[in-house]
VOMI-78495 format. One record per residue: residue number from 1; z, x, y of N, C-alpha, C in turn. Coordinates in nm, 4 decimals, padded with zeros to 6 digits. Layout:
# residues N
ATOM num      n_z      n_x      n_y     ca_z     ca_x     ca_y      c_z      c_x      c_y
ATOM NUM        Z        X        Y        Z        X        Y        Z        X        Y
...
END
This chain:
# residues 208
ATOM num      n_z      n_x      n_y     ca_z     ca_x     ca_y      c_z      c_x      c_y
ATOM   1  02.6154 -01.4702  01.3537  02.5421 -01.5265  01.2403  02.4315 -01.4308  01.1968
ATOM   2  02.4069 -01.4190  01.0643  02.2986 -01.3339  01.0180  02.1648 -01.3790  01.0753
ATOM   3  02.0813 -01.2816  01.1087  01.9469 -01.3122  01.1550  01.9348 -01.3391  01.3029
ATOM   4  02.0476 -01.3348  01.3765  02.0393 -01.3644  01.5185  02.0000 -01.2414  01.5995
ATOM   5  02.0110 -01.1219  01.5409  01.9757 -01.0004  01.6130  01.8275 -00.9707  01.6010
ATOM   6  01.7756 -00.9067  01.7030  01.6378 -00.8618  01.6985  01.6322 -00.7132  01.6694
ATOM   7  01.5228 -00.6715  01.6081  01.5018 -00.5317  01.5734  01.3676 -00.4877  01.6292
ATOM   8  01.3661 -00.3785  01.7019  01.2402 -00.3173  01.7436  01.1993 -00.2167  01.6369
ATOM   9  01.0753 -00.2245  01.5923  01.0238 -00.1296  01.4940  00.9033 -00.0589  01.5548
ATOM  10  00.9098  00.0724  01.5595  00.8032  00.1542  01.6171  00.7183  00.2119  01.5044
ATOM  11  00.5863  00.1943  01.5162  00.4943  00.2399  01.4127  00.3766  00.3130  01.4751
ATOM  12  00.3114  00.3920  01.3912  00.1836  00.4537  01.4261  00.0951  00.4375  01.3036
ATOM  13 -00.0230  00.3807  01.3210 -00.1091  00.3521  01.2066 -00.1514  00.4779  01.1322
ATOM  14 -00.1439  00.5938  01.1955 -00.1832  00.7161  01.1251 -00.0665  00.7809  01.0510
ATOM  15  00.0461  00.7118  01.0433  00.1616  00.7614  00.9684  00.1719  00.6904  00.8335
ATOM  16  00.1626  00.7640  00.7228  00.1792  00.6990  00.5928  00.3207  00.6459  00.5730
ATOM  17  00.4186  00.7084  00.6349  00.5560  00.6588  00.6230  00.5718  00.5243  00.6936
ATOM  18  00.5020  00.5053  00.8051  00.5043  00.3756  00.8720  00.4384  00.2699  00.7840
ATOM  19  00.3298  00.3060  00.7158  00.2639  00.2140  00.6231  00.3612  00.1713  00.5131
ATOM  20  00.4334  00.2666  00.4587  00.5278  00.2349  00.3518  00.6438  00.1483  00.4008
ATOM  21  00.6734  00.1528  00.5298  00.7840  00.0737  00.5839  00.7448 -00.0712  00.6106
ATOM  22  00.6150 -00.0978  00.6196  00.5682 -00.2290  00.6661  00.6203 -00.3442  00.5804
ATOM  23  00.5928 -00.3424  00.4534  00.6305 -00.4553  00.3681  00.7817 -00.4711  00.3540
ATOM  24  00.8577 -00.3623  00.3321  01.0037 -00.3793  00.3259  01.0624 -00.4342  00.4565
ATOM  25  01.0060 -00.3936  00.5701  01.0543 -00.4448  00.6981  01.0229 -00.5934  00.7123
ATOM  26  00.9029 -00.6322  00.6721  00.8669 -00.7741  00.6762  00.9591 -00.8553  00.5860
ATOM  27  00.9892 -00.8011  00.4671  01.0774 -00.8706  00.3735  01.2175 -00.8848  00.4306
ATOM  28  01.2649 -00.7795  00.4956  01.3967 -00.7829  00.5561  01.4043 -00.8950  00.6609
ATOM  29  01.3051 -00.9024  00.7460  01.3039 -01.0057  00.8495  01.2965 -01.1444  00.7882
ATOM  30  01.2141 -01.1582  00.6850  01.1986 -01.2886  00.6195  01.3285 -01.3313  00.5504
ATOM  31  01.3923 -01.2399  00.4802  01.5135 -01.2728  00.4049  01.6296 -01.3111  00.4957
ATOM  32  01.6388 -01.2433  00.6106  01.7549 -01.2619  00.6964  01.7272 -01.3456  00.8203
ATOM  33  01.6030 -01.3873  00.8360  01.5693 -01.4655  00.9540  01.5748 -01.3854  01.0821
ATOM  34  01.5572 -01.2550  01.0709  01.5629 -01.1676  01.1880  01.4273 -01.1645  01.2573
ATOM  35  01.4290 -01.1230  01.3818  01.3064 -01.1084  01.4599  01.2717 -00.9611  01.4703
ATOM  36  01.1505 -00.9271  01.4289  01.1016 -00.7895  01.4404  01.0031 -00.7812  01.5558
ATOM  37  01.0255 -00.6882  01.6445  00.9312 -00.6622  01.7530  00.8550 -00.5354  01.7188
ATOM  38  00.7285 -00.5514  01.6788  00.6456 -00.4399  01.6354  00.5853 -00.3716  01.7579
ATOM  39  00.6149 -00.2421  01.7712  00.5749 -00.1671  01.8896  00.5080 -00.0360  01.8505
ATOM  40  00.4134  00.0105  01.9320  00.3453  00.1366  01.9015  00.4210  00.2580  01.9532
ATOM  41  00.4192  00.3621  01.8725  00.4641  00.4939  01.9188  00.3618  00.5948  01.8672
ATOM  42  00.2877  00.6564  01.9582  00.1790  00.7454  01.9188  00.2329  00.8856  01.8926
ATOM  43  00.2197  00.9288  01.7693  00.2665  01.0613  01.7302  00.1742  01.1706  01.7825
ATOM  44  00.2332  01.2770  01.8329  00.1574  01.3960  01.8716  00.1687  01.4952  01.7559
ATOM  45  00.0929  01.4698  01.6511  00.1062  01.5466  01.5273  00.0790  01.6955  01.5467
ATOM  46 -00.0240  01.7357  01.6216 -00.0473  01.8806  01.6369  00.0704  01.9567  01.6953
ATOM  47  00.1555  01.8883  01.7729  00.2665  01.9582  01.8367  00.3718  02.0051  01.7382
ATOM  48  00.3789  01.9397  01.6195  00.4805  01.9823  01.5231  00.4245  02.0130  01.3841
ATOM  49  00.3022  01.9682  01.3559  00.2440  01.9975  01.2252  00.1094  02.0694  01.2361
ATOM  50  00.0713  02.1089  01.3570 -00.0586  02.1733  01.3720 -00.1703  02.0734  01.3494
ATOM  51 -00.2922  02.1233  01.3397 -00.4078  02.0352  01.3203 -00.5047  02.0969  01.2221
ATOM  52 -00.5861  02.0088  01.1630 -00.6888  02.0544  01.0694 -00.7936  01.9454  01.0564
ATOM  53 -00.9131  01.9861  01.0169 -01.0205  01.8902  00.9903 -01.0857  01.9281  00.8581
ATOM  54 -01.1077  01.8261  00.7730 -01.1664  01.8479  00.6416 -01.3044  01.7847  00.6344
ATOM  55 -01.3881  01.8369  00.5427 -01.5152  01.7703  00.5173 -01.4937  01.6629  00.4108
ATOM  56 -01.6009  01.5943  00.3718 -01.5886  01.4836  00.2765 -01.5442  01.5302  00.1381
ATOM  57 -01.5606  01.6584  00.1096 -01.5177  01.7126 -00.0181 -01.3740  01.7639 -00.0147
ATOM  58 -01.3102  01.7540  00.1007 -01.1719  01.7977  00.1125 -01.1564  01.9431  00.1492
ATOM  59 -01.2652  02.0101  00.1836 -01.2579  02.1501  00.2237 -01.2200  02.1611  00.3711
ATOM  60 -01.1353  02.2559  00.4035 -01.0923  02.2759  00.5415 -01.2052  02.3416  00.6199
ATOM  61 -01.2506  02.2753  00.7254 -01.3585  02.3311  00.8074 -01.3079  02.3745  00.9448
ATOM  62 -01.1857  02.3321  00.9780 -01.1259  02.3714  01.1055 -00.9753  02.3559  01.0933
ATOM  63 -00.8987  02.4564  01.1373 -00.7543  02.4433  01.1237 -00.6798  02.5209  01.2319
ATOM  64 -00.5618  02.4700  01.2603 -00.4690  02.5374  01.3505 -00.3279  02.5088  01.2986
ATOM  65 -00.3009  02.5573  01.1757 -00.1729  02.5362  01.1096 -00.1279  02.6656  01.0448
ATOM  66  00.0047  02.6873  01.0486  00.0579  02.8013  00.9753  00.0946  02.7578  00.8330
ATOM  67  00.1357  02.8531  00.7511  00.1624  02.8240  00.6097  00.2747  02.7214  00.5936
ATOM  68  00.3756  02.7319  00.6772  00.4876  02.6375  00.6696  00.4399  02.4951  00.6990
ATOM  69  00.3562  02.4799  00.8013  00.3061  02.3475  00.8364  00.2194  02.2898  00.7251
ATOM  70  00.1375  02.3739  00.6617  00.0560  02.3255  00.5498  00.1438  02.2767  00.4357
ATOM  71  00.2533  02.3474  00.4055  00.3426  02.3045  00.2976  00.4051  02.1694  00.3304
ATOM  72  00.4454  02.1526  00.4551  00.5056  02.0251  00.4958  00.4057  01.9107  00.4839
ATOM  73  00.2824  01.9335  00.5306  00.1809  01.8291  00.5249  00.1500  01.7913  00.3803
ATOM  74  00.1307  01.8924  00.2950  00.0980  01.8655  00.1547  00.2105  01.7919  00.0849
ATOM  75  00.3344  01.8316  00.1139  00.4469  01.7627  00.0512  00.4557  01.6190  00.1009
ATOM  76  00.4347  01.5972  00.2291  00.4443  01.4628  00.2855  00.3471  01.3673  00.2178
ATOM  77  00.2216  01.4118  00.2001  00.1244  01.3264  00.1340  00.1611  01.3040 -00.0117
ATOM  78  00.2082  01.4077 -00.0800  00.2492  01.3926 -00.2188  00.3619  01.2906 -00.2303
ATOM  79  00.4591  01.3021 -00.1414  00.5738  01.2119 -00.1427  00.5308  01.0688 -00.1142
ATOM  80  00.4443  01.0500 -00.0143  00.3982  00.9154  00.0193  00.3167  00.8547 -00.0934
ATOM  81  00.2307  00.9338 -00.1563  00.1523  00.8808 -00.2675  00.2429  00.8401 -00.3830
ATOM  82  00.3462  00.9162 -00.4061  00.4422  00.8869 -00.5126  00.5066  00.7506 -00.4889
ATOM  83  00.5482  00.7257 -00.3638  00.6103  00.5977 -00.3307  00.5064  00.4849 -00.3288
ATOM  84  00.3874  00.5138 -00.2807  00.2828  00.4121 -00.2742  00.2419  00.3664 -00.4133
ATOM  85  00.2371  00.4606 -00.5071  00.1958  00.4284 -00.6441  00.2881  00.3242 -00.7054
ATOM  86  00.4152  00.3316 -00.6746  00.5121  00.2361 -00.7290  00.4822  00.0937 -00.6838
ATOM  87  00.4145  00.0808 -00.5696  00.3897 -00.0513 -00.5101  00.2424 -00.0913 -00.5140
ATOM  88  00.1605 -00.0136 -00.5820  00.0192 -00.0461 -00.5935 -00.0593 -00.0256 -00.4655
ATOM  89 -00.0097  00.0617 -00.3771 -00.0790  00.0913 -00.2526 -00.1617  00.2180 -00.2660
ATOM  90 -00.2647  00.2299 -00.1831 -00.3510  00.3479 -00.1831 -00.3280  00.4255 -00.0539
ATOM  91 -00.2965  00.5538 -00.0684 -00.2860  00.6428  00.0469 -00.3722  00.7647  00.0200
ATOM  92 -00.4809  00.7765  00.0939 -00.5689  00.8919  00.0830 -00.5491  00.9787  00.2066
ATOM  93 -00.5377  01.1079  00.1853 -00.5196  01.1987  00.2979 -00.6324  01.1861  00.3984
ATOM  94 -00.5982  01.1913  00.5262 -00.7004  01.1789  00.6290 -00.7772  01.3095  00.6433
ATOM  95 -00.8997  01.3001  00.6957 -00.9851  01.4174  00.7110 -00.9698  01.4843  00.8468
ATOM  96 -00.8953  01.4189  00.9352 -00.8685  01.4754  01.0674 -00.7446  01.4069  01.1227
ATOM  97 -00.6964  01.4535  01.2353 -00.5872  01.3858  01.3037 -00.6485  01.2857  01.4007
ATOM  98 -00.6275  01.1593  01.3707 -00.6905  01.0531  01.4466 -00.6138  01.0230  01.5741
ATOM  99 -00.6853  00.9757  01.6747 -00.6233  00.9192  01.7932 -00.6032  00.7704  01.7639
ATOM 100 -00.4803  00.7295  01.7464 -00.4505  00.5922  01.7048 -00.4224  00.4992  01.8224
ATOM 101 -00.4523  00.5432  01.9441 -00.4246  00.4613  02.0625 -00.4982  00.3282  02.0580
ATOM 102 -00.6236  00.3283  02.0160 -00.7023  00.2053  02.0134 -00.6453  00.1062  01.9120
ATOM 103 -00.6069  00.1556  01.7947 -00.5465  00.0677  01.6941 -00.4148  00.0109  01.7456
ATOM 104 -00.3379  00.0930  01.8185 -00.2129  00.0459  01.8774 -00.2400 -00.0586  01.9852
ATOM 105 -00.3465 -00.0401  02.0602 -00.3874 -00.1398  02.1588 -00.4201 -00.2714  02.0898
ATOM 106 -00.4851 -00.2614  01.9740 -00.5138 -00.3809  01.8946 -00.3862 -00.4513  01.8503
ATOM 107 -00.2831 -00.3741  01.8178 -00.1545 -00.4327  01.7803 -00.0973 -00.5162  01.8947
ATOM 108 -00.0975 -00.4615  02.0162 -00.0451 -00.5349  02.1314 -00.1279 -00.6607  02.1577
ATOM 109 -00.2585 -00.6489  02.1426 -00.3476 -00.7635  02.1634 -00.3194 -00.8714  02.0601
ATOM 110 -00.3021 -00.8298  01.9344 -00.2750 -00.9249  01.8262 -00.1416 -00.9963  01.8477
ATOM 111 -00.0400 -00.9228  01.8934  00.0915 -00.9832  01.9163  00.0838 -01.0990  02.0146
ATOM 112 -00.0023 -01.0872  02.1136 -00.0139 -01.1907  02.2157 -00.0751 -01.3192  02.1605
ATOM 113 -00.1360 -01.3113  02.0426 -00.2025 -01.4280  01.9859 -00.1242 -01.4876  01.8688
ATOM 114 -00.0005 -01.4453  01.8538  00.0848 -01.5097  01.7545  00.1242 -01.4173  01.6409
ATOM 115  00.2368 -01.4494  01.5787  00.2912 -01.3645  01.4733  00.2014 -01.3584  01.3509
ATOM 116  00.1363 -01.4679  01.3168  00.0482 -01.4650  01.1993 -00.0701 -01.3722  01.2221
ATOM 117 -00.1223 -01.3688  01.3429 -00.2320 -01.2777  01.3768 -00.1815 -01.1335  01.3732
ATOM 118 -00.0641 -01.1108  01.4320 -00.0069 -00.9759  01.4317  00.0124 -00.9241  01.2909
ATOM 119  00.0679 -01.0098  01.2041  00.0953 -00.9671  01.0667 -00.0341 -00.9336  00.9930
ATOM 120 -00.1345 -01.0203  01.0059 -00.2606 -00.9973  00.9367 -00.3313 -00.8734  00.9903
ATOM 121 -00.3281 -00.8552  01.1220 -00.3902 -00.7366  01.1816 -00.3218 -00.6095  01.1304
ATOM 122 -00.1905 -00.6096  01.1270 -00.1161 -00.4930  01.0793 -00.1497 -00.4636  00.9339
ATOM 123 -00.1533 -00.5681  00.8519 -00.1854 -00.5504  00.7101 -00.3243 -00.4892  00.6921
ATOM 124 -00.4231 -00.5475  00.7568 -00.5613 -00.5020  00.7411 -00.5795 -00.3594  00.7916
ATOM 125 -00.5216 -00.3302  00.9066 -00.5415 -00.1983  00.9671 -00.4791 -00.0888  00.8825
ATOM 126 -00.3551 -00.1079  00.8414 -00.2912 -00.0077  00.7568 -00.3666  00.0112  00.6256
ATOM 127 -00.3934 -00.0984  00.5570 -00.4551 -00.0884  00.4244 -00.5905 -00.0188  00.4301
ATOM 128 -00.6757 -00.0603  00.5214 -00.8107 -00.0049  00.5253 -00.8127  00.1383  00.5785
ATOM 129 -00.7256  00.1673  00.6749 -00.7221  00.3040  00.7262 -00.6834  00.4013  00.6161
ATOM 130 -00.5826  00.3667  00.5366 -00.5356  00.4604  00.4338 -00.6229  00.4622  00.3091
ATOM 131 -00.7223  00.3745  00.3043 -00.8274  00.3834  00.2025 -00.9502  00.4558  00.2585
ATOM 132 -00.9398  00.5044  00.3825 -01.0518  00.5663  00.4549 -01.1674  00.4697  00.4739
ATOM 133 -01.1352  00.3437  00.4988 -01.2373  00.2413  00.5165 -01.2409  00.1876  00.6594
ATOM 134 -01.1655  00.2493  00.7513 -01.1559  00.1947  00.8857 -01.1562  00.3059  00.9896
ATOM 135 -01.2472  00.2937  01.0855 -01.2535  00.3870  01.1983 -01.1669  00.3304  01.3099
ATOM 136 -01.0460  00.3833  01.3241 -00.9526  00.3285  01.4225 -00.9801  00.3800  01.5638
ATOM 137 -01.0849  00.4573  01.5813 -01.1217  00.5052  01.7144 -01.2422  00.4303  01.7714
ATOM 138 -01.2884  00.3275  01.6996 -01.4084  00.2535  01.7403 -01.3698  00.1134  01.7879
ATOM 139 -01.4025  00.0823  01.9124 -01.3623 -00.0449  01.9722 -01.4198 -00.1645  01.8977
ATOM 140 -01.5480 -00.1602  01.8624 -01.6105 -00.2725  01.7925 -01.5454 -00.2958  01.6564
ATOM 141 -01.5070 -00.1884  01.5905 -01.4426 -00.2011  01.4591 -01.3068 -00.2677  01.4717
ATOM 142 -01.2271 -00.2252  01.5684 -01.0956 -00.2858  01.5884 -01.1102 -00.4320  01.6301
ATOM 143 -01.2077 -00.4623  01.7140 -01.2325 -00.6015  01.7525 -01.2668 -00.6857  01.6309
ATOM 144 -01.3421 -00.6286  01.5370 -01.3780 -00.7005  01.4153 -01.2548 -00.7303  01.3301
ATOM 145 -01.1636 -00.6340  01.3222 -01.0395 -00.6561  01.2475 -00.9574 -00.7661  01.3137
ATOM 146 -00.9528 -00.7654  01.4462 -00.8800 -00.8698  01.5181 -00.9374 -01.0080  01.4880
ATOM 147 -01.0682 -01.0189  01.4882 -01.1298 -01.1484  01.4570 -01.0960 -01.1909  01.3152
ATOM 148 -01.1020 -01.0964  01.2227 -01.0697 -01.1280  01.0837 -00.9235 -01.1712  01.0696
ATOM 149 -00.8394 -01.1177  01.1571 -00.6972 -01.1537  01.1538 -00.6709 -01.2883  01.2193
ATOM 150 -00.7727 -01.3470  01.2783 -00.7576 -01.4788  01.3393 -00.7472 -01.4772  01.4902
ATOM 151 -00.7713 -01.3627  01.5514 -00.7601 -01.3521  01.6966 -00.8912 -01.3901  01.7648
ATOM 152 -00.8786 -01.4354  01.8882 -00.9939 -01.4477  01.9766 -01.0119 -01.3097  02.0396
ATOM 153 -01.1097 -01.2352  01.9931 -01.1264 -01.0960  02.0356 -01.2179 -01.0807  02.1553
ATOM 154 -01.2532 -01.1907  02.2212 -01.3502 -01.1832  02.3312 -01.3041 -01.0908  02.4423
ATOM 155 -01.1745 -01.0841  02.4680 -01.1265 -01.0019  02.5775 -01.0790 -00.8641  02.5362
ATOM 156 -01.0967 -00.8298  02.4080 -01.0388 -00.7038  02.3626 -01.1063 -00.5820  02.4230
ATOM 157 -01.2389 -00.5809  02.4308 -01.3102 -00.4628  02.4813 -01.2634 -00.4274  02.6222
ATOM 158 -01.2470 -00.5289  02.7064 -01.2004 -00.5032  02.8426 -01.0561 -00.4543  02.8418
ATOM 159 -00.9717 -00.5165  02.7598 -00.8309 -00.4778  02.7503 -00.8176 -00.3345  02.7001
ATOM 160 -00.9083 -00.2947  02.6121 -00.9005 -00.1622  02.5491 -00.9463 -00.0497  02.6404
ATOM 161 -01.0069 -00.0823  02.7533 -01.0578  00.0234  02.8410 -00.9490  00.0834  02.9290
ATOM 162 -00.8578 -00.0006  02.9776 -00.7560  00.0502  03.0703 -00.6164 -00.0051  03.0423
ATOM 163 -00.5986 -00.1368  03.0559 -00.4654 -00.1960  03.0491 -00.3968 -00.1693  02.9154
ATOM 164 -00.4711 -00.1857  02.8062 -00.4118 -00.1673  02.6744 -00.3595 -00.0270  02.6508
ATOM 165 -00.4433  00.0753  02.6674 -00.3947  00.2125  02.6480 -00.2801  00.2496  02.7411
ATOM 166 -00.2833  00.1984  02.8641 -00.1728  00.2253  02.9561 -00.0425  00.1652  02.9036
ATOM 167 -00.0522  00.0449  02.8486  00.0667 -00.0204  02.7942  00.1185  00.0546  02.6711
ATOM 168  00.0281  00.1005  02.5874  00.0681  00.1799  02.4704  00.1423  00.3053  02.5149
ATOM 169  00.0885  00.3731  02.6163  00.1518  00.4944  02.6675  00.2894  00.4642  02.7252
ATOM 170  00.3007  00.3548  02.8005  00.4292  00.3203  02.8608  00.5338  00.2914  02.7539
ATOM 171  00.4944  00.2161  02.6510  00.5881  00.1830  02.5433  00.6326  00.3094  02.4709
ATOM 172  00.5395  00.4010  02.4484  00.5735  00.5270  02.3811  00.6711  00.6096  02.4645
ATOM 173  00.6473  00.6175  02.5953  00.7375  00.6942  02.6816  00.8752  00.6279  02.6905
ATOM 174  00.8789  00.4942  02.6980  01.0063  00.4239  02.7006  01.0826  00.4469  02.5700
ATOM 175  01.0095  00.4522  02.4600  01.0729  00.4784  02.3309  01.1359  00.6172  02.3290
ATOM 176  01.0640  00.7134  02.3830  01.1187  00.8496  02.3878  01.2453  00.8553  02.4728
ATOM 177  01.2500  00.7748  02.5777  01.3697  00.7714  02.6616  01.4901  00.7194  02.5844
ATOM 178  01.4640  00.6402  02.4780  01.5722  00.5906  02.3931  01.6038  00.6854  02.2788
ATOM 179  01.5237  00.7939  02.2667  01.5477  00.8914  02.1612  01.4486  00.8892  02.0469
ATOM 180  01.3509  00.7983  02.0513  01.2515  00.7903  01.9439  01.1661  00.9164  01.9431
ATOM 181  01.1437  00.9718  01.8243  01.0626  01.0918  01.8113  00.9673  01.0849  01.6928
ATOM 182  00.9814  00.9826  01.6104  00.8961  00.9696  01.4930  00.8907  00.8251  01.4475
ATOM 183  00.8107  00.8005  01.3438  00.7972  00.6650  01.2892  00.8115  00.6697  01.1367
ATOM 184  00.8556  00.5576  01.0793  00.9003  00.4364  01.1479  01.0380  00.4571  01.2091
ATOM 185  01.0576  00.4013  01.3269  01.1882  00.4011  01.3917  01.2290  00.2570  01.4174
ATOM 186  01.3566  00.2302  01.3994  01.4114  00.0969  01.4199  01.5220  00.1071  01.5244
ATOM 187  01.5258  00.0123  01.6158  01.6291  00.0108  01.7188  01.6981 -00.1252  01.7165
ATOM 188  01.8306 -00.1223  01.6986  01.9134 -00.2433  01.7014  02.0224 -00.2226  01.8045
ATOM 189  02.0250 -00.3082  01.9059  02.1269 -00.2973  02.0105  02.1380 -00.1554  02.0654
ATOM 190  02.0229 -00.0912  02.0843  02.0210  00.0428  02.1408  02.0482  00.1546  02.0424
ATOM 191  02.0793  00.1214  01.9163  02.1061  00.2248  01.8153  01.9787  00.2549  01.7377
ATOM 192  01.9486  00.3829  01.7247  01.8238  00.4268  01.6628  01.8439  00.4629  01.5163
ATOM 193  01.7517  00.4147  01.4318  01.7454  00.4518  01.2910  01.6039  00.5016  01.2640
ATOM 194  01.5919  00.6232  01.2141  01.4594  00.6801  01.1857  01.4407  00.6933  01.0349
ATOM 195  01.3340  00.6338  00.9841  01.2986  00.6517  00.8436  01.3288  00.5313  00.7567
ATOM 196  01.2497  00.5182  00.6513  01.2626  00.4055  00.5586  01.3959  00.4024  00.4861
ATOM 197  01.4595  00.5182  00.4703  01.5842  00.5226  00.3953  01.6964  00.4448  00.4632
ATOM 198  01.6763  00.4107  00.5912  01.7795  00.3370  00.6641  01.7624  00.1853  00.6559
ATOM 199  01.6584  00.1380  00.5880  01.6385 -00.0059  00.5771  01.7581 -00.0772  00.5119
ATOM 200  01.8222 -00.0207  00.4082  01.9425 -00.0870  00.3550  02.0543 -00.0977  00.4588
ATOM 201  02.0714  00.0068  00.5419  02.1727  00.0012  00.6474  02.1399 -00.1078  00.7493
ATOM 202  02.0112 -00.1185  00.7828  01.9687 -00.2194  00.8788  01.9888 -00.3603  00.8204
ATOM 203  01.9563 -00.3746  00.6932  01.9766 -00.5031  00.6266  02.1247 -00.5426  00.6296
ATOM 204  02.2117 -00.4465  00.6001  02.3550 -00.4735  00.6012  02.4028 -00.5108  00.7411
ATOM 205  02.3504 -00.4423  00.8416  02.3901 -00.4697  00.9795  02.3505 -00.6119  01.0188
ATOM 206  02.2293 -00.6499  00.9840  02.1808 -00.7827  01.0220  02.2499 -00.8929  00.9440
ATOM 207  02.2982 -00.8599  00.8245  02.3626 -00.9612  00.7406  02.5067 -00.9874  00.7812
ATOM 208  02.5656 -00.9000  00.8633  02.7054 -00.9177  00.9051  02.7230 -01.0447  00.9886
END
């Protein structure tokens, strides 16, 4: 029956492509009655795209990228903005490569408090981060987002010190063992689909 299968979706809040996948994935689950398991996968961006840090004016103040990597990064942001514009979303280039472990820890914490909390937390975190309105490396800030999403955030600070980051790391390593290397990634019955372009294939699979 359609909707009886579950789908694991791996995201990283610092990926604009994961942001663009959020709403279509939610719609897919809603339309077909499927269950989405939202999981963190922390990208090691410097390992394949180098690193850079910009000032508030967009000037490069620190970099470790070759010309090819800069072209890829610039094209990626251009492409994401092009797609975001069609949907009324804002994607502003980041000024540094963020450590998204804390935001991912917030995702796991939100999931434990119900799907409505998870959905609201995901929405708020993606939207504000890509507007440059959210410090995803600050525990108090993430706790505030959790509260706004409807969570009881009293235990978040303690969870974020050890257990949460360890769980994020374990999930990321387990994902790699299945072949995950980027986001968004979708896994159905052990089969991996990487990228938003596969959402129609996933929809067709779930509708069978």
